[in-house]
C-alpha positions in Angstrom: -23.4 4.0 -2.1 -20.0 2.3 -0.6 -20.1 -0.1 -3.2 -20.3 2.3 -6.1 -17.4 4.7 -4.4 -15.2 1.6 -4.3 -16.0 0.3 -7.9 -15.3 4.0 -9.2 -12.1 4.1 -7.4 -11.2 0.7 -9.2 -11.7 2.2 -12.5 -9.0 5.0 -12.7 -6.6 2.4 -10.8 -6.9 -0.4 -13.4 -7.4 1.4 -17.0 -4.1 2.5 -17.8 -4.2 0.4 -20.9 -7.5 1.2 -21.7 -8.6 4.0 -24.1 -10.4 6.4 -21.6 -13.7 7.9 -23.0 -14.6 11.3 -20.9 -18.3 11.8 -20.3 -19.9 14.9 -21.1 -20.4 17.4 -18.1 -23.1 19.9 -18.0 -22.1 22.7 -16.1 -25.3 24.5 -16.3 -26.6 26.3 -12.9 -30.2 25.7 -13.9 -32.0 23.0 -11.9 -32.2 19.7 -13.8 -35.5 18.8 -15.1 -35.6 14.8 -15.8 -34.4 12.2 -13.0 -31.5 11.1 -15.7 -30.2 14.5 -15.2 -30.1 14.5 -11.5 -28.4 11.0 -11.4 -25.8 12.1 -14.2 -25.1 15.1 -11.7 -24.6 12.9 -8.9 -22.5 10.4 -10.5 -20.1 13.4 -11.5 -19.9 14.5 -7.9 -19.4 11.0 -6.5 -16.6 10.6 -9.3 -14.8 13.7 -7.9 -15.0 12.7 -4.5 -13.6 9.2 -4.9 -10.9 10.6 -7.3 -10.2 13.0 -4.1 -10.0 9.9 -1.8 -8.2 7.7 -4.3 -4.6 8.2 -2.8 -5.8 7.2 0.6 -7.7 4.1 -0.9 -4.4 3.0 -2.5 -2.5 3.2 0.7 -4.8 0.9 2.7 -5.1 -1.8 0.0 -1.4 -2.2 -1.1 2.0 -2.9 0.1 2.7 0.9 -0.3 2.7 0.8 4.0 5.1 -1.9 4.4 7.8 -0.4 1.8 7.5 3.4 3.0 7.9 2.3 6.7 10.7 -0.3 5.9 12.6 2.4 4.0 11.8 4.9 6.8 13.4 2.4 9.3 16.5 1.9 7.2 17.2 5.6 6.9 17.0 5.5 10.8 19.4 2.7 11.1 22.0 4.1 8.9 21.6 7.5 10.7 21.9 9.7 7.7 19.0 12.3 8.7 17.3 13.2 5.5 19.3 11.3 3.2 17.7 9.9 1.0 15.2 12.3 1.1 11.7 11.7 2.1 10.2 12.4 -1.2 12.7 9.9 -2.9 11.6 7.0 -0.3 8.0 7.8 -0.9 8.4 7.7 -4.9 10.3 4.2 -4.4 7.7 3.1 -2.5 5.2 3.9 -4.7 7.0 2.4 -7.9 7.6 -0.7 -6.0 4.0 -1.0 -5.0 3.0 -0.5 -8.7 5.3 -3.3 -9.5 4.0 -5.7 -7.2 0.2 -4.8 -7.6 0.3 -4.9 -11.4 -0.6 -8.5 -11.9 -3.3 -8.1 -9.3 -4.8 -4.9 -11.0 -4.5 -6.5 -14.7 -6.4 -9.8 -13.4 -9.1 -7.4 -11.9 -9.3 -5.3 -15.0 -9.5 -8.4 -17.4 -12.2 -10.3 -15.3 -14.4 -7.3 -14.0 -13.8 -4.0 -15.4 -13.4 -4.9 -19.4 -16.5 -7.4 -19.6 -18.6 -4.8 -17.9 -17.3 -2.0 -20.3 -18.3 -4.2 -22.8 -21.8 -4.8 -21.3 -21.1 -8.6 -21.1 -21.9 -8.6 -17.4 -24.0 -6.8 -14.8 -22.8 -4.1 -12.4 -22.9 -6.8 -9.5 -20.9 -9.3 -11.4 -18.3 -6.4 -12.3 -18.1 -5.5 -8.7 -17.3 -9.2 -7.4 -15.1 -10.0 -10.1 -13.0 -6.4 -10.0 -12.6 -6.7 -6.0 -11.9 -10.4 -5.7 -8.2 -10.2 -7.1 -7.6 -7.6 -4.5 -9.4 -9.2 -1.8 -7.3 -12.4 -2.1 -4.2 -10.7 -2.3 -4.9 -8.7 1.1 -6.4 -11.8 2.6 -3.0 -13.8 1.6 -0.7 -11.2 3.3 -3.0 -10.8 6.3 -2.7 -12.7 9.7 -5.6 -15.0 10.6 -5.5 -13.4 14.2 -6.0 -9.9 12.8 -8.8 -11.1 10.7 -10.5 -13.1 13.8 -10.0 -9.7 15.6 -12.4 -7.8 13.5 -14.9 -10.3 13.4 -14.9 -10.2 16.8 -15.4 -6.6 17.1 -18.5 -7.0 14.6 -19.8 -9.9 16.5 -19.5 -12.2 13.3 -19.2 -15.9 13.1 -16.4 -17.5 11.6 -16.5 -17.6 7.6 -16.3 -20.9 5.9 -14.5 -19.0 2.5 -13.0 -15.7 1.7 -16.1 -14.6 -0.4 -18.0 -14.6 2.9 -15.4 -12.0 4.5 -16.6 -8.4 3.8 -14.3 -5.7 2.8 -14.9 -3.8 5.8 -13.3 -6.7 7.7 -10.3 -7.5 5.3 -9.1 -3.8 4.8 -8.4 -3.0 8.5 -7.0 -6.5 9.1 -4.7 -6.2 6.2 -3.4 -2.6 7.4 -2.3 -3.8 11.0 -0.9 -7.2 9.4 1.3 -4.8 7.0 2.2 -2.7 10.2 3.5 -5.5 11.9 5.4 -7.2 8.9 7.0 -3.8 8.3 8.0 -3.6 12.2 9.6 -6.9 11.7 11.4 -6.0 9.0 12.8 -2.9 10.3 14.2 -4.8 13.5 16.2 -7.1 11.5 17.5 -4.0 9.7 18.5 -2.4 12.6 20.3 -5.2 14.2 23.8 -5.1 12.0 23.6 -1.4 12.4 23.4 -1.5 15.9 26.0 -3.9 16.3 28.4 -1.4 14.4 27.2 1.5 16.8 28.0 -0.5 19.8 31.6 -1.6 18.4 32.4 2.1 17.6 31.1 3.1 21.1 33.3 0.7 23.0 36.3 1.6 21.0 35.8 5.2 21.4 35.5 4.8 25.3 38.4 2.5 25.4 40.5 5.1 23.9 39.2 7.7 26.2 37.5 10.1 23.4 34.1 9.9 25.4 33.3 13.6 24.3 33.4 12.6 20.3 29.8 11.4 19.3 30.0 7.7 18.2 27.8 8.4 15.3 29.9 10.4 13.6 32.5 7.8 13.3 30.1 5.0 12.8 27.8 6.5 10.1 30.7 6.3 7.6 31.2 2.5 8.3 27.4 1.8 8.2 27.1 3.5 4.7 30.4 1.6 3.5 28.9 -1.8 4.9 25.5 -1.1 3.4 27.4 -0.5 -0.1 29.6 -3.2 0.0 26.6 -5.9 0.7 24.8 -4.3 -2.2 22.0 -3.2 0.5 19.4 -1.8 -2.0 19.5 -4.9 -4.0 19.3 -7.1 -1.0 16.7 -5.1 0.9 14.3 -4.6 -2.4 14.7 -8.2 -3.5 13.8 -9.4 0.0 10.9 -6.8 0.3 9.1 -7.8 -3.0 10.0 -11.6 -2.2 7.9 -11.2 1.4 4.7 -10.5 -0.5 2.5 -13.3 -0.9 
């Protein structure tokens, strides 16, 4: 059941260039008479369930987590409250995720989904070839320490190759690695803006203007510095370059 759910999730993720064929659905409330009708009804129910959970699966298997956390740190470092708005940052993170994951999804479609739809390979082969690009991507961006953590929790021996590592180990290890990477980038983002805050606060205190909030003075300077160095270009370029 887990394999089938994962495989069905991959289909809407990678078939953006394919010609979708919508299967016929029977909404008759009478009880099914043949085993084939039972299987068809269960498949429709499973597809609807997977489509409902698809956004969550996208979050845990792509670089979306890294991007959206870094953008949140940037907004906090600038001190601009709700500018840019959260919806805009989420959409930017989603667009960058599609940009980064497109080669991986295309490879998975060409090697797994497309041959399976043409009935050239079996279901098991399609599953392996479809998930392999995503698994390789996640492993490349996962620390060995995080993989070892979940292997120890499951009391599993050290694998000899990536193929021996199950997805149930790779996905959580990839998630905590992404969180660590995002926090590291966020820390580096905070440093220059923290220096500006400290300089402005020191100047205000030396002038005896202790009642004036330093944030009101430092925020325009931080925005000015960010714009002058072309911050969005530098940040997004380095974010994409950090993906292996």
